[in-house]
N, C-alpha and C positions, 0 to 999 in steps of 0.2 A: 634572512636565514631561518628565522623562526617559522615563517610561512612555508618555506620549503620542507622543513622538518615535519610540520603538520600535514602537508600535502602528501609526502611519501609515506608518512606514518599511518595515515588512514587508507592508504592504497595497498600496502603489503605489510607483512609482519615486520616488527620493529628491527630485527637483525638484518633482514634483507633491505630495509630502508636505510640502514647504516651503510650497507655496501653500495646502494644506489648513490647516496650522497657523495661517497668517496669517489666512485668511478666517473659520475657525471658532472660533479661540481667541485671535486677536490676538497670537499669538507670532511674533516675527521670528527665524527660524532657517534657515540656508541648507541646501541639499541636502547639501552636503559635511558640515556639522556633524551632520545627521541620520544620514548614512552612518557617520561615526565613532562616534556613540553606538550605533547598531545593531551594528556590528562588535564594539564593546567588550563590550556586554552579552550579545551572542550567544556570544562566547567565554567570558564569565564563567559563563553558565548551563551551558555544556558542562563547564567545569572543576568546577563544584559538583555536577552530576549524576555526574561521574566519581568524586568523592569521597563519593558516596552521601549527599549532603545532603538529607535528607527534606523539608526546608522548601521546596525548590524543585522537587522531582519531582512532576509532576502525577499525582494519584491518582484513580482511578475508585472509585465506591462498591463496596466488596468484596462486598456482598450476601451471599447464602447460598453455602456452599461448592459445592453441587451446580450452581449457576448457572454456565453457560459463559462464559469469557472468550475472545473472538475475537482471534486474532493473525493479521493479513494482512501480507505482505511482497511487494514487487515492486521492479523496477528500471526506470530510464528514463535517457534521455541528456540531458546539459546541455552547451551550447557554452561553452567556457572561453577565456580570453585567450591561451592558448597555440595558439589556432586548432585545438583538438582537441575532439572530443566525447568527454566522460567520463561514465561511468555513475554516477548516484546511487542510493542505496538508500533506500527509504521504508517505514516500518512504521506500521500502524494498529492500535490496541488499543481494544477496546470490549466492554462487557458485554452479555449476551443480553437483559437487561431494557431496554437502550437501543435495541433494534430494534423499531420499530413499523411496523405496516401502514398506509400511506396510500392504498393502491389494492389492488384484488384481485391485481395482478401487480407491485406495487412496494412496497418497504420503504425506510424511512429510518432512519439511525442518528443518535440525538439528541446524543450526547456521546462524544467519542473522545479518545485521546492519540496524538499523532503523533511519530515519531522519524525524522529524516532525516540522511543523511550522504553527502557526495560523496567517494567512495573505496572501498576494498576491504571485503570481508566481515569481515576480521580486526579492522577498526576499527568497522564498523557494528554487528555483532551484540553485542559488549559493551555498547554504548550502549543498544540495544534491551532487552537482558536486565535492565538496571538498572530498567527501567520495568515489568518483569513480576514482580518480587519481591512475594510476598504473595498472588498470585492462585492459586486452586485449579485447577479443571478448565480446561484450555486446549483451544481448537479452532483449529488452524492450517490456514488455507486459502491456496492458492497455485497458480500455474501449474506447468508441468513443469520449471522451472529446478532443476537439481541442487543448486545451492548452498543453496537454500531447504530442501530435504528432507534433505540431509546434515546441516545445522544442527539441524533438527527432531529427527532420529533420534538424533543425538549428545547433544543437551542436554535434550530433553523426550520421552523414549521413551514416556511414559505419556499423552501428549497425543493427542487425536484428530486425524488428519491427513486432510484432504479436498482432492482435486484439483479445481480449479475446473471445474464442469460445462461451462461455455461454451467453455473451451479444449478440453475433450474433444470437444464437438460440432463445433468448428472443424475437427478432424481428420477427422471423418466428411464434412464438407462438402467438404473439399479432395480426398478420395478420390473422392467421387461426382462432383465436377466433371471428373475425368479419365476416370472409368469410364462415365458415362452421357451420351448425347448430348442427350436431351430434358430440358428444364428441369423439367417436371412430374414426370418419372420420378425425377430427382435429388431434388427436394423430398420426394416420397413416400418414397423410400428413407431419406433422412436422418431424416425424421420417425419412421418406424417404428423405426429403430435408437435414436434419441434416447429415444423412449418406452420402449423395452426397458431402456436404461440407468437411466431413472428408476424402473424397477420392479425394480432389482437384477438385471437381466438381462445383465450384462457377458459371461458365458461364452457365451450365445447369440449376442450381437453378434460376438464373436470367431469363433465357428463360422461364421456366415454370411459374414464377410469373408474368412476363410480359403478358403472354397468358392468365392468369386467368382474367375472366370478373368479376369485383367487383360487389357484390350483393347488396351493401348499401353504403351510404356515408362514414360510418366508415371504411369499408373494402377498399374503394377507397383511403382514406387518409393514411391508414396504408400500403397499397400496395406501394404507391409512397415513403413513408418514408423508407420502407425496401429496395427498389430499390436504393434510394439515398445513404442509409447507406452502402449497400454492394458495390456499385460502387465507393464510396469515399475511402473505405478501401480494395479494391480488391487485392492490392499487399501485404496485411497483413493477408491474409486468405487462404494460402496454407497449410491447416492443415494436409493433408496427408503427404506432404514433411517434415513438422516439426516433426510429430510423428515418421516418419521413421528414423529421426536423433536422436530420443530419447529426443526431446525437450518438455517442457511444453507447452500447448496451452491455459491454463486458468490462470485467475488472482486470484485464490483461496487463494494463500499465503498473498496477500495484503488485501483481505477481512477478512482473519483470523486475521491479524495484527490489523485491526480496532477494532475487538472484544477483542483481548487479550492485545494489547498495549494501546489502547485508551479508549474503552467503559467501561471496568471493573474498571477503575480508574477515568476517567474524565467525565463520563456521568452517574453518580449516581443520584438517586432521589434528587431533590432540589438543585443540585450544580449549582452555577453560577461562572464563572471564569473571573478574570481581564485578559486583554491581556498579560500583563507582567507575571503574575502568570501562566497562561496556557502555555505560551512558555517555561518558566523556567521548568515546569514539563514535557513538551514534550521532552526537551532536555535530562532531566534525564531518562525518559522512554527509550529513544534511547540508553542510556549508561547503562541500568539497569544491564546487565550481567558483566559490567566492574567495577561497583561501589565498589565492595569488594576489588578490587586490585589497585585502584587509590590512589596515594599518595596525600592527600588533602593539606598538607603543601607545597608540591612541586607545586601544582596548584596555590596556593596563591603567591608563590614566582615567578613563571613564569609570572603570570599576572602583578605583580608589576614591 
């Protein structure tokens, strides 16, 4: 019953969870009761993970050592009861073997482990790292946020680091928007440079951008921005090499995780979260596919 309460409580708002339990299982449990159970076990799971309790840490099939394990990290904002927007961090971990082609231009990840935290990087990254123990080759993909790459370089210097291709392309789009008046000219120019990036042609792209004479102050500012961005991440932009190895070059899975793991439950109209309540629910969301098989009595016993 506790597992069902947690499962529906992290899927829909607590009052709707109460209705679901009543209609589908004939269980009479108020929304407030479900909330208390979710908060209790969300905090319990976090404590047990912190204690490195292997029984409750979701594990992926370790597979072969040479198989890549993707680690994607991103931040987003959540509205809290203090009437302030605060950033939560979300990590998604999955194996290369779990990435399948469902369309010529679309891939899907079959199985992932999620780690979320509302707060700073000093609290988030230790939680994430406990879920990375035992995996060999790591492929870290992210946008240009410095906190991601500082962590990657300090803790996983041997990991392959990839700058999300689509964030890089956005920089080209923004410069072209200010530099070229005609839409078709902008599109053509962006496509040419993006194709060069996909063929390991970063140096050529930088050469072309540097030679562009900015036509207005906005173009001048975005030109310097894109040059700085590409130069800072040049060793993470060998997209042709990555693709030749069958690796992903975009952070689409973590963007999708924000929508499916966070937004559909925690960013509904009118919602305000306490810090403790948000984190408890984030921990449950990360364990959502495991809630049905967890032994909740054992959790209480281990914690005691």
